[in-house]
N, C-alpha and C positions, 0 to 999 in steps of 0.2 A: 489516809483517813484521819480526820481531825477528831480528837477525843474531847469530850466535855464532861463536867461533873454530872453525875446521875444521882440526884437526891433520892434517897430511899424513902418511899412514901409510908404513911400510916393509912392502912385500909381497914374498914370495918365490914363485917358480914353480920348476919343474924346472930351468930354464936361466937364469933372470933374477932380478935384484934390482931392485925399484922403490923409490925413496927420495926424500926431499926434496932439492932442489937446494942446492948450496953454491957458494961463490966459486970453488972448484977446477974447477967445470964450465964456467967462462966460455969458455975456449979451445975445448974440443970442441963446445960449444953453438954458438959462432960459426962453427966449421968446418961444422957441419951446416947451419945456416941461411944460410950464404953460398954454398952449392952451387946453382948454376942448375939442375942436373939433378935434385937431390932436390926442389927447390921448384917444379918446372915446372908442377905443378897446384895450388899453394898460392894463397891469396887475397891475397897481398902479395908484392912482389918480394924477391929474396934480399938479405940484409944486406950492407952494405959497410963498416960500422964496428963494431969490437969492442964499443963502448959499448952497442950494441943488446942484446948478450948479457947485459951487466951489468944493464941495465934489465929485461930479461925475468926474470932471477933475482929482482930486487927486487919485481917485480909478482907473482911466484909467492908470495913471503912475504906480500905485502900481501893477496892473495886468501885465503890461509889465515887471516891475522889478522882479516879482515873476514867470513870465513865464506862467501865467494862461490864458492869452488872449491879444487881441489888439483891441482897439476901435479907429476909425479914424473919424475926422471931414470931411465933404464933402463940398467942395467949388466948385462953378460954375467957370469953367476955363475962361469964357469970361469976367467976372467982379470981380472975387474973392469973391463973396457973399457966406456966409455960408448958406447952404440949408438943412443940417441935419447931421446925423452920421450913421455909420455902423460899425459892429464889430463882432469878433469871441470871444466867452467866453467859459469857461470850457475846454480849450485846454488840452487834455490828450495825451502826446506823446507816452505813452505805448499802449493805445487803438487806437491812431492815429485818434482822433475824436475831434470835437468842435461844438459849437452851434452858428449859425448866427442870428444876430438881427440888426434892423435898424429903424430909425425914420426920416422922411423927412417932411419939411414944406409943408403945404397944398397948398401954392402958386405955388409949382412945381409938384404937383401930376399930373399924366397923361402924363408927358413929357418923360418918360422912364429913368429918373435918377436913380430910385431904382434898376431897372434891370441892368443898366450900372455899377453902383457901386457894386452890388452883383457879377456880372461877374468878375470884377477886383479882389475883395476880394477872390472869390473862386479860381481864377487862382493862386493867391499868396498862398492860403491855400494848394492846391494840389501840387503845384510845390515846394514851399519853406519849408512848414511844413510837407510835405509828408503825408497829411491826407488820410485816407481811407474813412471816413464818416463825413459828416456835417449834422447837424440836425437843424430844425427851427420849431417854433410854431407860430400860429396865431389864433386869435379869429375867431370862425366859421362865425361870421357876417362880417368879414373883407375880402370880396371877392377880393378887389384890391390887397391886400398883398398876398393872395393865388395865384393870377394870376402871380405876380412877381416871386414867388418861382417856379411855374410850368414853366414859360418862361426860367428860367436858369437851368432847368433839375430836380428839386426836384419832388419826388413822394409823394402823400399823403398816409401816412401809418396807420393812425388811428385817433380816437377822444378821447380826455381826457374830460370826462363828468364832468361838474360843477367843473372845477379845479381852477377857479378864482372867487373871490368875491371882487368887487371894488365898493366902495360907496353903499354897500348893494345889488348890482346887481350881480347875479350869471351868469356865462357864461361858455361855452365849448370852448375848443381849438382843432385845428387840429395839428397833428404832421406830419412833412414832413422830408424826408431823401433824401440825395444825396450821392451816392457811387462813389468812384474814377472811377470805370469801366464804370459808366453811364455818367460821366462828359464830356461835349463837349465844349472845350475851345473856347472863342471868341478871335479874333485877335485885338479887339478894345482897350485893356488895356496893358500898358507897365509899369512895375515897374521901379522906378529910381534905378540905380545901383551905 
């Protein structure tokens, strides 16, 4: 498989701006990933060191350079506040597939931002990357994340039994898939050109 650079896009929706990470995102990213509440269904424990945020941002750039994925910071358009991140990882141009993931601050939960951001990223993925399949996983206890995935067209395909152990707690994950032929694009997101 030949890898190529995957430029992280800037995408706009009605209420959000998705953009590449910068060093200025270190503190808000650390605050997000150090929250026990926000990460209670995540597959790794909350961060305890600010350097984790610095490494995360460096990995985002490395993923783009290697062509293996793109992670974007999510800013609220009205005030520029960092509210989370979303990304595609494991991009495989031969199989035309990738995996969607996201984390949003609990202060904005229930406002439709995750759905809006996911629609924008999926539009970019199917149009620009010519993907055929996008996969996502969520802890079976995370009903809100499952609803987001279903709202944007994903179908629940199965359960990974006891696939995560975080802080000694065993959990199951649901696997979701979205195929190009099932994708129903939204007109709410427009990529910068």
